[in-house]
C-alpha positions in Angstrom: 0.0 0.0 0.0 1.5 3.3 -1.0 1.0 6.4 1.2 0.4 9.9 -0.1 -0.6 13.3 1.1 -4.1 14.4 0.6 -2.8 17.5 -1.2 -1.1 15.4 -3.8 -4.4 13.9 -5.0 -7.0 16.6 -4.6 -7.5 20.3 -5.3 -7.8 22.5 -2.2 -9.1 26.0 -2.7 -10.2 28.6 -0.2 -13.2 30.8 -1.3 -13.6 34.3 0.1 -16.0 34.7 2.9 -19.2 36.6 2.3 -21.5 38.7 4.5 -24.7 37.6 5.9 -27.4 37.4 3.3 -30.6 35.7 2.2 -29.7 34.9 -1.4 -28.0 31.9 -3.1 -24.2 32.2 -3.2 -22.4 30.3 -6.0 -18.6 29.8 -5.8 -16.4 30.1 -8.8 -16.2 26.9 -10.8 -13.1 24.8 -10.3 -11.4 23.0 -13.2 -11.0 19.4 -12.1 -8.8 18.4 -15.0 -5.9 16.4 -13.6 -7.4 16.1 -10.1 -9.1 13.1 -8.5 -11.4 15.0 -6.1 -12.3 18.1 -4.2 -13.6 18.8 -0.7 -15.8 21.8 0.1 -16.0 23.0 3.7 -18.5 25.7 4.6 -19.3 27.2 8.0 -22.5 29.2 8.4 -22.5 31.7 11.2 -26.2 32.0 11.8 -28.0 29.6 9.5 -31.7 29.5 8.8 -33.6 26.2 8.7 -33.6 26.1 4.9 -29.9 26.7 4.5 -27.8 24.0 2.8 -24.8 23.5 0.5 -24.6 21.5 -2.6 -22.2 20.7 -5.4 -22.9 21.6 -9.0 -21.1 20.6 -12.2 -20.8 21.6 -15.8 -18.7 20.8 -18.9 -17.5 24.4 -19.4 -16.5 27.1 -16.9 -19.2 29.5 -18.0 -22.0 27.1 -18.6 -25.2 26.4 -16.8 -24.3 24.4 -13.7 -26.6 21.6 -12.6 -26.8 20.0 -9.1 -24.7 16.9 -8.7 -27.3 14.4 -7.4 -26.9 13.4 -3.7 -24.7 16.3 -2.6 -27.1 18.5 -0.7 -26.0 18.9 2.9 -27.8 20.9 5.6 -27.1 21.3 9.3 -28.7 24.2 11.0 -26.5 24.5 14.1 -24.5 27.7 14.3 -20.9 27.4 13.2 -21.1 23.7 12.4 -18.9 22.9 9.3 -20.8 21.5 6.3 -18.5 19.2 4.3 -18.9 17.6 0.9 -16.2 15.3 -0.4 -16.4 14.7 -4.2 -14.3 11.9 -5.8 -14.0 11.9 -9.5 -16.8 14.3 -10.5 -18.6 13.5 -13.7 -18.0 16.8 -15.4 -14.8 18.9 -15.6 -16.0 21.9 -13.7 -17.5 21.9 -10.2 -18.6 24.5 -7.8 -20.2 24.7 -4.3 -23.5 26.6 -3.9 -24.7 27.9 -0.6 
C-alpha cells in the first residue's frame, strides 16, 4: 500500500467569505482536469432552517451548472462545518453553492 498526502491527490481551494445574506451564493467553478477530487467545507455563522450547501457541475467554466445528485448537505446548528467530499466528478468543472 502506497502512502500519499491528501494534497497530492485533490485540489484544495479557499473561497472568500461573504457577508450575511438571504440569497444563493455560488462559488467560482473549479477546473478538475488532472485532479481526483475536491472537498468543500462551509461554515454558516447564523443559519436559517432552509440553508444548505450542494455541489454543481458543468462541462464548461461559463456554462449552466446543474446539481450533482446526492450532494445536498444541511445542518442548522450555528458554526457547524458542512463538508462535501467529491471523488472523480462526472464533469470537468464543479462549484459549491450555498
